[in-house]
C-alpha positions in Angstrom: 0.4 -35.8 -100.9 0.3 -32.0 -100.7 -2.1 -31.9 -98.8 -0.6 -33.8 -96.5 1.0 -31.9 -94.3 -1.3 -28.8 -93.8 -3.7 -31.6 -92.6 -2.0 -33.0 -90.0 -0.5 -30.0 -88.9 -4.1 -28.7 -88.3 -4.7 -31.6 -86.3 -2.0 -31.2 -84.6 -2.9 -28.0 -83.7 -6.3 -28.9 -82.7 -5.2 -31.8 -80.7 -3.2 -29.3 -78.3 -5.5 -26.2 -78.0 -8.3 -29.3 -76.8 -5.4 -30.0 -74.2 -4.5 -27.0 -73.5 -8.5 -25.8 -72.1 -9.0 -29.1 -70.7 -6.1 -28.4 -68.6 -7.6 -24.4 -67.7 -10.5 -26.1 -67.6 -9.0 -27.5 -64.4 -7.4 -24.8 -63.3 -10.9 -22.8 -63.2 -12.3 -26.6 -61.0 -9.4 -25.8 -58.3 -8.0 -28.9 -59.6 -4.4 -26.6 -58.9 -1.9 -30.5 -59.0 -3.8 -31.8 -62.0 -3.5 -27.7 -63.9 0.2 -27.7 -63.0 1.2 -31.2 -64.0 -0.5 -31.4 -67.2 0.9 -27.6 -68.1 4.6 -29.2 -67.2 3.9 -31.8 -69.5 3.0 -29.8 -72.1 6.4 -27.6 -71.9 8.0 -30.8 -72.3 6.8 -30.9 -75.6 6.3 -27.4 -76.8 8.6 -25.3 -74.1 6.7 -21.9 -76.8 3.6 -22.9 -75.4 2.2 -19.8 -73.7 -1.1 -20.8 -72.5 0.7 -23.6 -70.6 3.1 -21.2 -69.3 0.7 -18.7 -68.0 -1.7 -22.0 -66.6 1.5 -22.9 -65.1 2.3 -19.8 -63.5 -1.5 -19.5 -62.3 -2.0 -22.4 -60.8 1.5 -23.6 -59.3 0.9 -21.0 -57.0 -2.6 -21.6 -55.8 -1.6 -25.2 -55.4 1.1 -24.6 -53.2 -1.2 -22.1 -51.3 -4.2 -25.1 -51.2 -1.9 -28.1 -49.7 0.4 -26.1 -47.6 -3.1 -25.1 -45.7 -3.5 -28.7 -45.7 -0.6 -29.7 -43.8 -1.0 -27.1 -41.6 -4.7 -28.7 -40.8 -3.6 -31.7 -40.5 -0.9 -31.3 -38.6 -2.9 -29.4 -35.6 -5.6 -32.7 -35.9 -6.8 -35.2 -33.1 -6.0 -37.7 -36.0 -2.9 -40.1 -34.2 -2.5 -40.8 -38.3 -2.1 -37.5 -39.0 1.6 -37.5 -40.3 0.4 -39.7 -43.2 -1.9 -37.8 -44.6 0.9 -35.1 -44.8 3.4 -37.0 -46.3 1.6 -37.7 -48.8 1.0 -33.8 -49.7 4.3 -32.4 -49.5 5.0 -35.5 -52.2 3.0 -33.7 -54.3 4.8 -30.3 -54.3 7.8 -32.6 -54.0 7.1 -34.0 -57.9 6.3 -30.5 -58.6 9.6 -29.3 -57.9 11.1 -32.0 -58.7 8.8 -31.9 -62.7 10.1 -28.3 -62.6 13.4 -28.8 -62.0 13.6 -30.9 -64.6 11.9 -29.4 -67.9 13.6 -25.9 -68.8 10.1 -23.9 -70.1 8.4 -24.9 -66.9 11.8 -23.6 -64.8 12.0 -20.5 -66.5 8.7 -19.8 -65.8 8.7 -20.6 -61.8 11.8 -19.3 -61.1 11.5 -20.0 -57.4 9.5 -23.9 -56.6 8.9 -24.6 -53.2 11.9 -27.5 -52.2 9.6 -29.1 -49.2 12.2 -32.0 -49.1 13.1 -31.6 -45.8 10.3 -30.9 -44.2 8.1 -34.4 -46.7 11.9 -36.6 -44.6 10.4 -34.9 -41.2 7.0 -35.7 -41.9 8.2 -39.0 -43.1 10.0 -39.9 -39.7 7.7 -38.8 -37.2 4.7 -40.7 -39.5 7.2 -44.1 -38.7 7.4 -43.0 -35.0 4.1 -43.3 -35.0 3.3 -47.0 -36.4 5.8 -47.6 -34.3 4.9 -46.4 -31.2 1.2 -48.5 -32.2 3.0 -52.0 -33.3 4.8 -51.7 -29.6 0.9 -51.8 -28.2 0.0 -54.1 -30.5 2.8 -56.7 -29.4 1.6 -56.4 -26.0 -1.7 -56.9 -26.4 -0.7 -59.5 -28.3 1.4 -61.3 -25.8 -1.7 -61.4 -23.8 -3.6 -63.4 -25.9 -4.5 -60.7 -28.1 -4.3 -62.2 -31.8 -5.5 -59.7 -33.8 -3.7 -56.2 -31.9 -0.9 -58.6 -32.6 -1.8 -58.6 -36.5 -2.4 -54.9 -36.5 0.9 -54.4 -34.7 2.7 -56.4 -37.7 1.0 -54.0 -40.2 2.0 -50.3 -38.2 5.8 -51.7 -38.5 5.4 -53.1 -41.6 4.0 -49.3 -42.2 7.0 -47.5 -39.7 9.3 -49.2 -42.8 7.9 -48.2 -45.8 8.0 -44.4 -44.6 11.6 -44.7 -42.6 13.6 -47.8 -44.3 16.0 -49.2 -42.1 14.1 -47.1 -38.6 15.3 -48.4 -35.1 14.2 -52.1 -34.4 11.2 -52.2 -36.8 11.7 -55.4 -39.1 12.9 -57.8 -35.9 9.5 -55.9 -34.0 7.1 -57.1 -36.9 9.0 -60.4 -36.7 7.9 -60.9 -33.1 4.5 -59.6 -34.4 4.3 -62.0 -36.7 4.9 -64.7 -34.2 2.4 -64.1 -31.4 -0.6 -63.6 -34.3 0.5 -66.7 -35.9 -2.0 -70.1 -35.8 0.5 -72.8 -35.8 -1.0 -76.5 -37.4 0.0 -79.3 -37.1 -0.6 -82.2 -40.3 -0.7 -85.6 -38.3 0.7 -88.4 -40.3 -2.1 -90.3 -41.8 -2.9 -94.0 -40.6 -3.1 -97.1 -42.8 -5.0 -99.7 -42.2 -4.9 -102.3 -44.9 -5.1 -106.2 -43.7 -4.1 -107.4 -47.4 -2.1 -104.4 -48.9 1.0 -103.3 -47.8 0.1 -99.7 -49.2 2.8 -96.7 -48.2 0.6 -93.1 -48.0 4.2 -90.9 -47.9 3.3 -89.9 -51.2 0.2 -88.3 -51.1 1.2 -87.3 -47.4 4.1 -85.7 -48.2 2.9 -83.8 -51.1 -0.2 -82.7 -49.5 2.5 -81.2 -47.3 4.5 -79.4 -49.1 1.4 -77.8 -51.0 0.5 -76.6 -47.4 3.2 -75.0 -46.0 4.0 -73.2 -49.2 0.4 -72.0 -50.9 0.2 -68.5 -50.6 -2.0 -68.1 -47.5 -1.9 -65.9 -45.0 1.3 -64.7 -43.3 0.0 -65.0 -39.7 -0.8 -69.4 -40.8 2.3 -71.9 -40.4 2.0 -76.2 -40.8 4.6 -77.9 -39.5 4.9 -82.0 -39.1 4.9 -84.1 -36.6 8.4 -84.3 -37.2 9.2 -81.2 -36.8 6.9 -80.5 -34.0 9.1 -82.4 -31.5 11.6 -79.9 -32.0 9.9 -76.7 -31.7 8.7 -75.5 -28.2 5.4 -73.7 -28.8 2.5 -76.5 -28.7 0.3 -76.1 -31.9 -3.0 -74.4 -31.9 -4.3 -76.5 -33.9 -4.7 -79.7 -35.3 -5.0 -81.3 -39.3 -6.1 -85.2 -38.7 -7.0 -87.0 -42.2 -8.1 -90.6 -42.0 -9.0 -92.2 -44.6 -12.8 -94.4 -43.9 -13.0 -96.3 -46.4 -10.7 -97.1 -49.4 -10.6 -100.3 -52.2 -7.2 -100.8 -54.1 -7.6 -103.4 -57.3 -11.1 -104.1 -57.1 -11.0 -105.8 -61.1 -14.2 -106.3 -63.3 -13.3 -108.1 -67.2 -16.3 -108.4 -69.3 -16.0 -111.1 -72.5 -18.0 -110.0 -75.2 -18.5 -112.6 -78.6 -20.0 -111.1 -81.2 -20.8 -112.6 -85.0 -19.7 -110.6 -87.2 -21.3 -111.0 -91.1 -20.0 -109.2 -94.2 -21.7 -109.3 -97.3 -20.0 -108.6 -101.1 -16.4 -109.6 -100.4 -13.7 -111.0 -103.1 -13.5 -114.0 -101.6 -11.8 -115.9 -105.5 -12.0 -115.6 -109.4 -13.2 -116.7 -111.9 -12.3 -117.5 -116.1 -15.0 -116.6 -117.9 -12.7 -116.1 -121.1 -9.8 -117.2 -122.3 -7.3 -114.1 -120.2 -10.5 -112.9 -118.7 -11.1 -113.3 -114.6 -14.1 -112.1 -112.7 -13.6 -111.9 -109.6 -16.4 -113.7 -107.2 -18.4 -111.6 -104.4 -19.4 -113.1 -101.1 -19.7 -113.4 -97.5 -17.1 -113.9 -95.2 -18.0 -114.2 -91.2 -15.7 -114.3 -88.1 -16.5 -114.6 -84.5 -15.0 -111.5 -81.9 -14.0 -112.0 -78.7 -13.7 -108.7 -77.0 -12.2 -108.6 -73.1 -12.4 -105.7 -71.5 -10.8 -105.4 -67.6 -11.8 -102.7 -65.5 -9.9 -102.4 -61.8 -11.4 -99.4 -59.7 -10.1 -97.6 -56.7 -11.2 -94.9 -53.8 -11.3 -93.9 -50.8 -12.9 -91.4 -49.0 -11.0 -89.1 -46.1 -12.0 -87.7 -42.9 -10.0 -84.2 -43.0 -10.7 -82.8 -39.7 -9.5 -79.7 -38.0 -9.1 -80.1 -34.5 -8.7 -76.9 -31.7 -5.6 -78.2 -30.1 -6.3 -76.8 -26.7 -10.3 -77.9 -26.8 -10.0 -80.8 -28.7 -12.8 -79.4 -29.8 -13.8 -79.7 -34.0 -13.8 -76.3 -36.4 -14.2 -78.1 -39.1 -14.9 -81.8 -40.6 -14.7 -82.5 -44.3 -15.3 -86.2 -45.9 -13.4 -85.9 -49.4 -13.7 -88.5 -52.0 -11.8 -89.9 -55.0 -11.9 -92.7 -57.8 -9.6 -94.2 -60.2 -10.8 -96.4 -63.2 -7.4 -98.2 -64.8 -9.0 -99.8 -68.2 -7.6 -102.4 -70.0 -9.2 -103.8 -73.7 -7.6 -106.7 -75.7 -9.2 -109.2 -78.2 -8.9 -112.2 -80.6 -10.8 -113.6 -83.7 -12.3 -117.0 -85.4 -12.6 -116.8 -89.3 -11.9 -114.5 -92.0 -10.5 -111.2 -90.7 -12.0 -109.4 -93.4 -15.8 -109.9 -91.8 -14.3 -107.6 -88.4 -15.5 -103.9 -87.5 -13.3 -100.9 -87.2 -13.4 -101.2 -83.6 -12.7 -104.9 -83.6 -9.5 -103.7 -84.6 -9.0 -102.0 -81.4 -9.1 -105.0 -79.9 -6.9 -107.3 -81.7 -3.5 -105.0 -81.5 -3.6 -106.4 -77.9 -3.6 -110.9 -77.8 -3.7 -110.8 -74.2 -4.4 -108.6 -71.0 -1.9 -106.4 -69.6 -0.3 -106.5 -65.8 -2.2 -104.8 -63.3 -0.8 -101.9 -61.9 0.6 -102.3 -58.7 -1.2 -101.4 -55.8 1.1 -98.4 -54.5 0.0 -97.4 -57.9 -3.3 -97.3 -57.6 -3.6 -95.9 -54.3 -1.7 -92.8 -55.6 -4.0 -93.0 -58.8 -7.4 -92.2 -56.2 -5.6 -90.1 -53.5 -4.8 -87.5 -56.4 -8.5 -85.8 -56.9 -8.5 -86.3 -53.3 -5.1 -84.2 -53.0 -7.1 -81.3 -55.0 -10.2 -80.8 -52.8 -8.2 -81.0 -49.6 -5.7 -77.9 -51.0 -8.8 -75.9 -52.3 -10.1 -76.2 -49.2 -7.4 -75.3 -46.8 -6.0 -72.5 -49.4 -9.8 -71.3 -48.8 -10.4 -71.7 -45.1 -7.0 -70.4 -44.3 -6.8 -67.4 -46.5 -7.4 -64.4 -44.5 -7.1 -65.8 -41.2 
């Protein structure tokens, strides 16, 4: 145990030396930012680290000069978004100022760090101002039918609020741009055509509408039902029309299988072979097994169309199939139960068939795979609209 402390001490020294060398190399390469922040980090852990102090003393002024040159150059460039890079550069200098002020060893090394807080706030204001102006132009274009310009305007106002939360009426303008860029899609009720069954697709339709409206799609897509359309002043841009081309509910098929079961070497009795001595008698047992298996199949095909509300053109069309099979089985036997196979006992647990599920339940079941296909397609189709 007496060797543990020296070994650990050597290891720590080696790690610190390696880190110091890496920081120094960063400075030599001109990576002033990395050199400065690495030095500050080392001084926070080892305030007497001379190499870290030396590197910080050399790298910090160079970093300030480097970014000030970039800031001055960017301010005079023709890039309309130039203030955003200026914000980034000032943010680096502001972070360095805060870290130096926070670490005593760094503060004693750099006695007068550059405080750019006022410049940073001014640059953020100008960046927000530019984004706001671009957003206003985008709204004007959006009012003339340019949906892409309205989408860009939405993004500009978002960025403006990131730079200056609460900037003017940017939030209100962002919502205005979103409305101009939004595609409004009406979901038509699904008609039902069944001569023999009183079925309702209300559950399927409600679930589908609820999913589509809450799915994380594009912020520029909105779905609404036909009922809601009556309350809206704006006409839809697209209409989703769904019709069951055909469906079958409750098509039953019953199969009876009669099997002869025979098993040898089964104890069928006992015989006395001597006084107070009995012997088992082995023989063959037989049974006739009646197995019944019922399948009730239901299925349908949904025609799904996306239609341009203004031209009635079909923008996309898909056919989504769905099936569901309900199983039941029962059985009985005549003869000796000992002759039955293991599988037979699954049948004889039920002596008679179960009542058929209601047609409405079967309809809901076969529409579940259709629901998954429709929601998957809609999510993919409108994700980046």
